[in-house]
C-alpha positions in Angstrom: 54.6 81.4 -40.5 56.0 79.5 -43.6 59.6 78.4 -43.4 62.0 78.7 -46.3 64.5 75.9 -46.2 67.4 76.0 -48.6 69.3 72.7 -48.8 72.3 71.5 -50.7 75.9 72.5 -50.8 78.2 71.8 -47.9 75.4 71.5 -45.4 73.8 68.6 -47.3 77.0 66.5 -47.2 77.8 67.2 -43.6 78.7 64.1 -41.6 75.6 62.3 -40.3 73.2 64.3 -42.5 70.6 62.6 -44.7 71.0 63.0 -48.4 69.6 66.3 -49.8 66.7 64.6 -51.6 65.7 62.7 -48.4 65.8 65.9 -46.4 63.6 67.7 -48.9 61.1 64.9 -49.1 60.8 64.7 -45.3 60.3 68.4 -44.9 57.9 68.9 -47.9 54.9 67.5 -46.2 54.7 70.0 -43.4 56.8 73.0 -44.7 57.4 75.1 -47.7 60.7 74.0 -49.2 63.0 75.5 -51.8 65.9 73.1 -52.6 68.8 73.7 -54.9 70.6 70.6 -56.3 73.3 70.0 -58.8 72.8 66.5 -60.2 70.2 65.5 -62.8 69.4 62.4 -60.7 68.4 64.6 -57.7 66.3 66.8 -60.0 64.5 63.7 -61.4 63.8 62.3 -57.9 62.4 65.6 -56.6 60.2 66.2 -59.7 58.9 62.7 -59.4 57.9 63.5 -55.8 55.9 66.6 -56.9 58.6 69.4 -56.7 58.4 72.0 -59.4 61.5 73.4 -61.3 61.6 77.2 -61.5 64.1 79.8 -62.5 66.3 81.4 -59.8 65.2 84.8 -61.1 63.2 86.6 -63.8 64.8 89.8 -65.0 63.3 92.6 -67.1 65.6 94.7 -69.3 65.2 97.9 -71.4 67.4 99.2 -74.0 68.8 102.6 -73.3 67.5 105.2 -74.0 64.0 103.7 -74.0 62.3 104.1 -77.4 58.7 105.0 -76.5 57.6 104.6 -80.1 57.9 100.9 -79.8 55.3 100.8 -77.0 51.5 100.5 -77.5 49.8 103.8 -78.1 47.8 103.8 -74.8 50.9 103.0 -72.8 52.8 105.8 -74.6 50.1 108.2 -73.4 50.5 107.0 -69.9 54.2 107.3 -70.0 54.1 110.8 -71.5 51.7 111.9 -68.8 54.2 110.7 -66.2 57.0 112.6 -68.0 54.9 115.7 -68.0 54.5 115.4 -64.2 58.3 114.8 -63.9 59.2 117.9 -65.8 56.5 120.0 -64.1 58.1 119.0 -60.7 61.5 120.1 -62.0 63.1 116.8 -61.4 66.6 115.8 -62.5 68.8 112.7 -62.1 72.5 112.7 -61.1 74.5 109.5 -61.3 77.1 109.3 -58.4 79.5 106.4 -57.8 78.8 104.9 -54.4 82.5 105.1 -53.6 82.3 108.9 -54.1 79.2 109.3 -51.9 80.4 107.1 -49.1 78.4 104.6 -47.1 77.8 106.9 -44.1 76.5 109.7 -46.3 74.4 107.2 -48.3 72.8 105.9 -45.1 72.1 109.4 -43.7 70.8 111.0 -46.9 69.2 108.1 -48.9 68.6 105.0 -46.8 66.9 106.4 -43.7 64.8 109.2 -45.2 63.9 107.5 -48.6 64.6 103.8 -48.8 63.6 102.7 -45.3 60.4 104.8 -45.3 59.4 103.4 -48.7 60.0 99.8 -47.6 57.9 100.0 -44.5 55.1 102.0 -46.2 54.8 99.5 -49.0 55.6 96.3 -47.0 58.6 95.3 -49.2 62.1 94.2 -48.4 64.3 94.2 -51.5 67.5 92.4 -50.7 66.4 92.3 -47.0 67.4 95.9 -46.8 64.7 96.8 -44.4 67.3 95.6 -41.9 70.2 98.0 -41.5 72.8 95.2 -41.3 71.6 93.7 -44.6 71.7 97.2 -46.2 75.3 97.8 -45.0 76.3 94.3 -46.1 75.0 95.0 -49.6 76.8 98.3 -49.7 80.1 96.7 -48.6 79.8 93.6 -50.9 80.8 95.5 -54.0 77.5 94.5 -55.7 76.1 98.1 -55.4 78.2 100.5 -57.5 76.1 103.6 -58.4 73.5 105.8 -56.8 71.0 107.7 -58.9 70.0 110.9 -57.0 66.7 112.5 -57.9 66.5 116.2 -57.0 63.9 118.9 -57.2 66.1 122.0 -57.1 68.2 121.6 -54.0 66.0 118.9 -52.4 66.7 115.2 -52.6 63.3 113.6 -53.4 64.2 110.1 -54.7 67.0 107.7 -55.4 68.0 104.4 -56.9 70.7 102.0 -55.9 72.3 100.3 -58.9 74.8 97.5 -59.4 77.0 96.5 -62.2 76.1 93.1 -63.7 76.7 90.9 -66.7 75.0 88.0 -68.3 74.5 84.8 -66.4 75.7 81.8 -68.5 72.4 80.1 -67.6 70.2 82.9 -68.9 67.4 82.2 -71.3 65.5 84.9 -73.2 61.7 84.5 -72.6 61.0 87.5 -74.8 63.3 89.7 -76.9 67.1 89.4 -77.1 69.6 88.3 -74.5 71.2 91.5 -73.4 74.9 92.0 -73.8 76.7 93.4 -70.8 77.9 94.6 -68.5 74.9 96.8 -67.6 73.5 98.5 -64.6 70.9 96.6 -62.6 68.3 98.3 -60.4 68.6 97.1 -56.8 66.4 99.5 -54.8 64.2 102.5 -55.8 62.4 105.2 -53.9 60.6 108.3 -54.8 58.9 110.8 -52.4 55.2 110.0 -51.8 54.1 113.3 -53.4 55.7 112.2 -56.7 53.8 109.0 -57.4 52.7 110.4 -60.8 56.4 110.5 -61.7 57.2 106.8 -61.0 57.0 105.6 -64.6 59.0 108.7 -65.7 61.6 107.8 -63.1 62.5 104.6 -65.1 62.5 106.4 -68.4 64.8 109.2 -67.1 67.0 106.7 -65.3 67.5 104.7 -68.6 68.2 108.0 -70.4 70.9 108.9 -67.8 72.5 105.5 -68.0 72.6 105.8 -71.8 74.5 109.0 -71.4 77.0 107.1 -69.3 77.6 104.5 -72.0 75.3 101.7 -71.0 73.2 100.1 -73.7 71.0 98.0 -71.4 69.4 98.6 -68.0 68.0 95.9 -65.8 64.9 96.9 -64.0 65.7 94.3 -61.3 65.5 90.6 -60.6 62.3 89.0 -59.4 61.6 85.7 -57.8 59.8 82.8 -59.5 56.5 83.8 -57.7 54.6 87.0 -57.4 52.2 87.8 -54.5 49.0 89.6 -55.1 49.6 93.2 -54.3 53.1 93.1 -56.0 51.6 92.2 -59.4 51.1 95.8 -60.4 54.8 96.5 -60.0 55.8 93.3 -61.7 53.5 93.9 -64.6 54.8 97.4 -65.1 58.4 95.9 -65.4 57.2 93.3 -67.9 55.2 95.9 -69.9 58.1 98.3 -70.2 60.7 95.6 -70.9 62.4 95.1 -74.3 63.6 91.7 -73.1 62.6 89.3 -70.3 65.1 86.8 -69.2 65.0 83.7 -66.9 68.2 83.0 -65.1 68.9 79.6 -63.5 72.3 79.7 -61.8 74.7 76.8 -61.4 72.2 74.7 -59.4 68.6 73.8 -60.2 66.0 75.3 -57.9 62.9 73.3 -57.1 59.9 74.2 -55.0 57.3 72.5 -52.9 55.1 74.1 -50.3 52.3 73.7 -47.8 49.2 75.5 -48.9 47.3 78.1 -46.9 44.0 79.6 -47.9 45.0 83.2 -47.1 47.9 83.4 -49.5 47.3 84.6 -53.0 50.1 84.4 -55.6 51.3 83.4 -59.0 54.0 80.9 -59.6 56.2 80.6 -62.7 57.1 77.0 -63.3 59.7 76.1 -65.9 58.8 73.8 -68.8 62.2 72.3 -69.9 60.7 70.7 -73.0 59.1 73.9 -74.3 61.9 76.1 -72.9 59.2 78.4 -71.5 57.5 79.5 -68.3 54.1 78.1 -67.3 52.4 80.7 -65.1 50.1 79.1 -62.5 47.5 80.8 -60.4 46.9 80.3 -56.7 44.1 82.3 -55.4 44.6 85.5 -57.4 41.8 87.1 -59.3 41.8 86.4 -63.0 42.1 90.1 -63.9 45.4 90.2 -62.0 46.7 86.9 -63.2 45.9 87.1 -66.9 48.0 90.2 -67.8 51.1 88.8 -66.0 50.7 85.4 -67.8 50.3 87.2 -71.2 53.2 89.5 -70.6 55.5 86.6 -69.9 54.6 85.2 -73.3 53.6 81.8 -72.2 50.4 79.7 -72.2 48.4 80.1 -68.9 47.7 77.2 -66.6 44.2 77.5 -65.2 44.4 74.9 -62.5 45.8 76.4 -59.3 48.7 74.8 -57.5 48.3 73.7 -54.0 51.6 75.2 -52.7 52.2 78.7 -51.4 55.4 80.8 -51.7 57.6 80.9 -48.6 58.6 84.6 -48.8 57.7 87.9 -50.4 59.4 88.5 -53.7 62.9 90.0 -53.5 62.3 92.6 -56.2 64.0 95.9 -56.1 61.0 98.1 -56.6 
């Protein structure tokens, strides 16, 4: 079990507590540590001790509606095959304000039969929503604003939970333009198991529906600064589809250090402040999984694996 320890803020300055840097250095030898600090001096001290700076999130954006003609020919064929499957299944999307649907109705019709089943089947936990309390907290927070319902005739067969978002002042475009907001951000997605061939079309049709509501950008969701092997296919699909890929850093600098284990396979995306670019690094993933991700992020690859391992699964919405 790898512990994630987030330091800083009020807890770091509590009476009798060591300084945040000292806490991080003491813990780093035996535990995986993510530390957020505000001062440049603390960043320098932690980097000197082997901590690595990384973005708080990596976010993939598409313009709405998605222009397939700007995608590579082979990928267009793949997308169009998925769209054919979508239309053959008679699927349609309806955008409904969460406030109109209501939390109780959402839990009964979307969360339990679709979201929760998908999370456990795929071993994912976007926003910790595999726990009912976390799901309710997200719904009550105001972050989630819209539900996209996917129907085949009268049957509800899929859904996406969306939230209104706007540009983070710390955002840096890794590829493409910085989106102008506000926009809808994908938080959680689910589609019935029998409709896996329609998954790519789901994103295309969702972007089309959002364009009809006046949105010019759609965020496919925010991902962490690491990607575990097994999630790389989903992450690559986001990067491949995206018109813009953005790194967001937040008000504090996030730094990582971790204790390595041989059974963990992941990619980590360190931040190079001088080049203003990500430096993808490989820890135990096969090259055929790592290389496409590194190329899609538009940064030189680092062949030497890092020793550390990520503390948790990515918090992606897909």
